[in-house]
Legacy VTK file of the C-alpha trace (Angstrom):
# vtk DataFile Version 3.0
C-alpha trace
ASCII
DATASET POLYDATA
POINTS 382 float
108.578 203.068 0.865
108.099 203.435 4.600
106.875 200.663 6.905
103.262 201.946 6.780
103.003 201.927 2.982
99.468 200.968 1.970
97.818 202.392 5.096
95.287 205.153 4.421
94.425 207.827 6.974
92.011 210.768 6.924
93.146 213.690 9.069
90.575 216.236 10.151
92.983 219.141 10.397
93.769 220.744 13.725
96.761 222.183 15.554
99.601 220.716 17.600
99.301 216.977 18.199
96.920 216.220 15.318
99.202 217.393 12.488
102.318 216.090 14.256
100.925 212.560 14.486
99.727 212.782 10.885
103.158 213.937 9.723
104.730 210.913 11.416
102.288 208.563 9.699
102.875 210.147 6.293
106.658 209.934 6.598
106.391 206.289 7.568
104.686 205.671 4.209
100.967 206.018 5.005
98.783 207.904 2.557
97.362 210.705 4.687
94.818 213.199 3.387
94.522 216.335 5.494
91.113 217.998 5.513
91.993 221.591 6.398
89.649 224.413 7.260
88.518 227.072 4.844
88.038 230.684 5.868
85.230 232.774 4.413
87.348 233.608 1.379
87.864 229.929 0.701
91.554 229.644 1.580
93.253 227.654 4.314
93.756 229.450 7.627
97.465 229.936 8.321
99.280 231.660 11.131
102.493 232.213 9.135
104.186 231.335 5.861
103.148 227.870 4.666
106.736 226.899 3.879
107.567 226.996 7.581
104.516 225.118 8.837
106.578 221.970 9.012
103.946 219.840 10.760
101.920 219.962 7.528
104.648 218.393 5.414
104.588 215.031 3.588
100.873 214.832 2.751
98.191 216.282 0.505
95.603 218.710 1.810
92.126 219.719 0.724
90.528 222.873 2.177
86.943 222.111 3.080
84.024 223.502 5.060
82.918 220.643 7.323
79.777 222.564 8.250
78.326 221.847 4.820
76.450 218.567 4.230
78.443 217.892 1.054
81.749 218.068 2.927
80.485 215.628 5.548
79.313 213.354 2.765
82.787 213.460 1.208
84.542 212.571 4.478
82.226 209.606 4.828
83.209 208.417 1.364
86.868 208.711 2.339
86.254 206.844 5.593
85.006 203.830 3.669
88.409 203.628 1.938
90.526 204.321 5.032
92.268 202.392 7.783
92.074 205.247 10.271
90.670 208.708 10.909
92.283 211.296 13.202
90.435 214.184 14.826
91.359 216.624 17.572
88.089 218.412 18.279
86.574 218.919 21.707
84.389 215.989 22.775
81.067 215.981 20.942
82.084 218.243 18.049
82.664 215.416 15.571
79.321 213.888 16.563
77.533 217.182 15.916
79.146 217.332 12.481
77.812 213.867 11.738
81.320 212.383 11.735
81.473 210.765 15.165
82.913 207.288 15.696
79.547 205.539 15.759
78.637 206.866 12.325
82.091 206.259 10.832
82.402 202.723 12.216
78.982 201.930 10.797
80.360 202.824 7.367
83.640 200.933 7.857
83.752 198.358 10.629
87.547 198.025 10.309
88.154 201.749 10.837
90.370 202.941 13.691
88.981 206.237 14.954
91.749 208.228 16.647
90.757 211.057 18.979
93.267 213.401 20.616
92.277 215.844 23.361
93.878 217.302 26.440
91.421 216.145 29.088
90.008 213.041 27.358
86.575 212.149 26.045
84.999 211.945 29.495
85.497 213.168 33.055
84.610 216.443 34.795
86.990 218.544 32.649
86.262 216.903 29.284
84.326 219.880 27.898
86.719 222.531 29.233
89.199 224.370 26.983
92.897 224.047 27.658
96.406 223.941 26.250
99.532 221.886 26.821
100.556 223.839 29.916
97.214 223.130 31.597
97.281 219.410 30.837
100.795 218.847 32.152
99.927 220.930 35.223
97.237 218.445 36.218
99.553 215.410 35.944
102.278 216.540 38.341
104.769 216.921 35.495
104.830 220.717 35.390
105.289 221.002 39.154
108.318 218.728 38.932
110.140 220.805 36.288
112.121 223.831 37.413
114.772 225.130 39.764
114.794 224.796 43.521
112.976 227.719 45.121
111.825 228.830 41.668
108.522 228.490 39.822
107.569 225.549 37.616
109.086 225.949 34.121
106.967 225.150 31.036
109.055 222.689 28.920
107.880 224.171 25.589
104.878 222.104 24.470
106.992 218.980 24.082
105.620 217.041 27.049
101.869 217.491 26.518
101.093 218.143 22.852
103.824 216.031 21.333
105.149 213.524 23.886
102.054 212.667 25.881
99.661 213.561 23.071
100.718 212.925 19.475
103.075 210.026 20.167
100.514 208.175 22.293
97.884 208.822 19.626
100.193 207.439 16.927
101.139 204.437 19.048
97.487 203.743 19.839
96.425 203.942 16.214
99.211 201.630 15.041
98.234 199.138 17.755
94.563 199.289 16.795
95.230 199.028 13.043
97.366 195.954 13.701
94.625 194.424 15.831
91.991 195.198 13.198
93.974 193.166 10.666
93.383 190.175 12.939
89.875 190.782 14.271
88.378 192.604 11.293
86.999 195.175 13.736
88.010 198.763 14.287
87.718 200.746 17.491
88.098 204.193 19.048
91.462 205.362 20.372
90.927 207.937 23.136
94.331 209.621 23.418
94.202 212.174 26.251
97.255 214.232 27.034
96.616 213.910 30.771
96.821 210.126 30.321
99.898 210.189 28.088
101.852 212.627 30.235
100.976 210.649 33.365
102.288 207.556 31.600
105.518 209.399 30.776
105.863 210.113 34.497
105.712 206.414 35.454
109.328 206.180 36.610
109.075 209.376 38.667
105.870 208.195 40.337
107.610 204.936 41.221
110.516 206.832 42.748
108.067 209.110 44.562
106.262 206.104 46.031
109.619 204.683 47.153
110.476 207.919 48.948
113.485 208.717 46.751
111.775 211.528 44.812
110.236 214.446 46.654
107.829 217.207 45.627
110.569 219.694 46.489
111.348 220.878 42.972
115.017 220.967 41.949
116.052 218.640 44.760
116.039 215.268 43.025
118.366 213.174 40.953
117.119 214.203 37.503
115.699 217.690 38.041
118.927 219.676 38.664
118.966 218.700 42.323
122.309 216.937 42.109
125.275 219.091 41.036
126.495 216.477 38.538
123.182 216.393 36.637
122.800 220.022 35.662
123.929 222.803 33.340
126.743 225.294 33.947
127.648 228.623 32.407
131.012 229.033 30.693
133.264 232.075 30.401
131.671 233.183 27.111
128.136 233.200 28.522
127.235 229.843 26.955
126.326 226.598 28.710
127.358 222.963 29.051
125.415 219.974 30.387
126.495 217.190 32.735
124.827 213.830 33.350
127.401 212.088 35.516
125.082 209.870 37.547
127.275 206.761 37.528
130.475 206.794 39.621
132.811 206.130 36.699
131.465 209.158 34.816
131.734 211.359 37.890
135.302 210.229 38.464
136.206 210.954 34.842
134.693 214.431 35.203
136.831 215.202 38.242
139.900 213.957 36.379
139.303 216.265 33.407
138.599 219.189 35.727
141.873 218.549 37.519
139.959 218.548 40.768
141.607 218.320 44.156
139.488 215.455 45.492
140.565 216.095 49.054
138.827 219.482 48.876
135.514 217.932 47.802
133.066 215.861 49.883
134.155 212.211 49.980
130.567 210.927 49.744
128.955 212.716 46.825
125.536 211.275 47.723
125.485 213.086 51.042
123.152 215.997 50.289
124.944 218.172 52.807
127.928 218.282 50.462
126.032 219.177 47.305
126.341 222.970 47.699
130.139 222.682 47.923
130.330 220.495 44.808
128.008 222.844 42.919
130.042 225.880 43.912
133.214 224.177 42.692
131.678 223.173 39.342
130.230 226.649 38.846
133.623 228.269 39.414
135.559 225.792 37.258
133.282 225.946 34.213
133.445 229.737 34.221
137.199 229.525 33.679
136.951 228.486 30.009
134.708 228.930 26.993
132.112 226.379 26.001
134.184 225.242 23.016
137.280 224.853 25.157
135.354 222.616 27.544
134.092 220.580 24.573
137.689 219.930 23.563
138.554 218.870 27.101
135.490 216.738 27.878
134.333 215.148 24.626
135.317 211.497 24.200
136.302 211.055 27.849
133.393 208.955 29.177
131.870 211.815 31.133
128.267 212.222 29.885
128.888 215.763 28.699
127.461 217.887 25.888
127.306 221.561 24.985
123.921 223.252 25.284
123.271 224.272 21.685
120.783 226.754 20.312
118.395 225.779 17.531
120.655 227.668 15.126
123.700 225.702 16.319
122.273 222.173 16.659
122.042 221.362 12.910
125.711 222.322 12.501
127.094 219.976 15.163
129.349 217.270 13.626
127.321 214.417 15.126
124.024 215.818 13.883
125.541 216.425 10.449
127.023 212.920 10.265
123.623 211.356 10.950
121.686 213.901 8.871
119.445 214.405 11.883
118.633 217.811 10.441
118.202 218.303 6.723
117.575 221.195 4.389
114.380 220.600 2.476
112.907 223.161 0.108
115.308 225.733 1.518
114.228 225.193 5.136
116.493 223.555 7.721
114.351 221.098 9.675
114.463 217.788 11.564
114.399 214.753 9.301
112.010 211.792 9.722
112.485 209.566 12.775
112.931 206.805 13.774
115.048 205.030 11.165
114.574 201.593 9.658
117.136 199.319 8.032
114.918 198.414 5.094
111.739 200.522 4.853
113.061 204.050 4.755
110.858 206.945 5.949
111.069 210.203 4.015
109.689 213.720 3.710
107.299 213.197 0.821
106.198 216.791 0.254
107.473 220.140 1.461
105.253 222.031 3.843
105.134 224.899 1.354
104.445 222.845 -1.753
101.639 224.103 -3.930
98.680 221.781 -3.597
97.685 219.873 -6.725
94.224 220.634 -8.063
91.576 219.404 -5.641
90.149 217.182 -8.349
93.497 215.401 -8.760
93.887 214.861 -5.012
90.396 213.448 -4.600
90.711 211.284 -7.692
93.528 209.406 -5.949
90.951 208.542 -3.290
88.451 207.249 -5.842
86.281 210.302 -6.485
85.198 211.354 -9.977
85.031 214.734 -11.683
81.268 214.658 -11.190
81.791 214.134 -7.451
84.099 217.160 -7.298
81.645 219.314 -9.233
78.907 218.275 -6.804
81.094 219.232 -3.831
81.780 222.677 -5.302
78.108 223.237 -5.997
77.360 222.339 -2.376
79.923 224.808 -1.009
82.110 222.092 0.515
85.217 223.095 -1.465
86.247 226.086 -3.499
LINES 1 383
382 0 1 2 3 4 5 6 7 8 9 10 11 12 13 14 15 16 17 18 19 20 21 22 23 24 25 26 27 28 29 30 31 32 33 34 35 36 37 38 39 40 41 42 43 44 45 46 47 48 49 50 51 52 53 54 55 56 57 58 59 60 61 62 63 64 65 66 67 68 69 70 71 72 73 74 75 76 77 78 79 80 81 82 83 84 85 86 87 88 89 90 91 92 93 94 95 96 97 98 99 100 101 102 103 104 105 106 107 108 109 110 111 112 113 114 115 116 117 118 119 120 121 122 123 124 125 126 127 128 129 130 131 132 133 134 135 136 137 138 139 140 141 142 143 144 145 146 147 148 149 150 151 152 153 154 155 156 157 158 159 160 161 162 163 164 165 166 167 168 169 170 171 172 173 174 175 176 177 178 179 180 181 182 183 184 185 186 187 188 189 190 191 192 193 194 195 196 197 198 199 200 201 202 203 204 205 206 207 208 209 210 211 212 213 214 215 216 217 218 219 220 221 222 223 224 225 226 227 228 229 230 231 232 233 234 235 236 237 238 239 240 241 242 243 244 245 246 247 248 249 250 251 252 253 254 255 256 257 258 259 260 261 262 263 264 265 266 267 268 269 270 271 272 273 274 275 276 277 278 279 280 281 282 283 284 285 286 287 288 289 290 291 292 293 294 295 296 297 298 299 300 301 302 303 304 305 306 307 308 309 310 311 312 313 314 315 316 317 318 319 320 321 322 323 324 325 326 327 328 329 330 331 332 333 334 335 336 337 338 339 340 341 342 343 344 345 346 347 348 349 350 351 352 353 354 355 356 357 358 359 360 361 362 363 364 365 366 367 368 369 370 371 372 373 374 375 376 377 378 379 380 381
């Protein structure tokens, strides 16, 4: 049983950060019930094969039409039995459905009402649409990512949806649930991606204020500006990564490269010498294959790693030794994280598992057969 065993959460299904946070809760032991949308035919809306929709793993799901009064009535019944509710609608949508925080907290004063949006619940942009790329653009994060003299590079949707969104939502809900155990009172968690991503940028903003980080993209210590914190192509068209910030790691790198130190700038922190160092590294790493460099560099205190594809990463010896990736229901996927010494998280259901009968799912949450029949008659469920 995971560390959140006994916690109950209602998830009003969405995309991106909402299911990711809910997956984390479920794999930490919480009982999460996902209320997914129904299309006009009565089935869940899916973009691709259910088995590969990994963010939906580890919890039960009930397809429901929240625009029907009976569905809203059901969610309210579930709220009474829950520790938290998660929703990712635009501001005001939940209120119009009759499921806003004021109504839900009236039913359960200990409830933690988690809301995840890009812009937040208030402010000039609150009602505007957007996606991860827009949210990280407004925080300064997107501008800071990319090559010198090149455009900003979208870092997948890791920074906004998942890092600054889902993880801050999950952290906020855990904090509020813990506090509710003491105070007996729930509250609203307003998790905005613009807030979370800005928080992730705290160190960079501190360096910027100190004058040691500039807005000149690709010119700083951690953004490929320095030649020893970057990636390099190898002779087989693959790539390796270096992170030799500390002097001992940089020295070890030069040793393994067999570098003629007299031909390189004596003061590596003098920016005027960076092009020469970069040119040398570029030429040297193109002399051997990626795997040959792994043999030379690994285990030598260099801060080195090969740049692996998603097909390669699960096969790396370190990843295999830790079972960082697992095969579950025939799909290779990341396992639960983080790890605990005693209360072990686990994937509790495959993303593609056939859902139990709706009646069985709802019975676990205290509803009766008569309740289910009433919901069907009201068009809330199929």
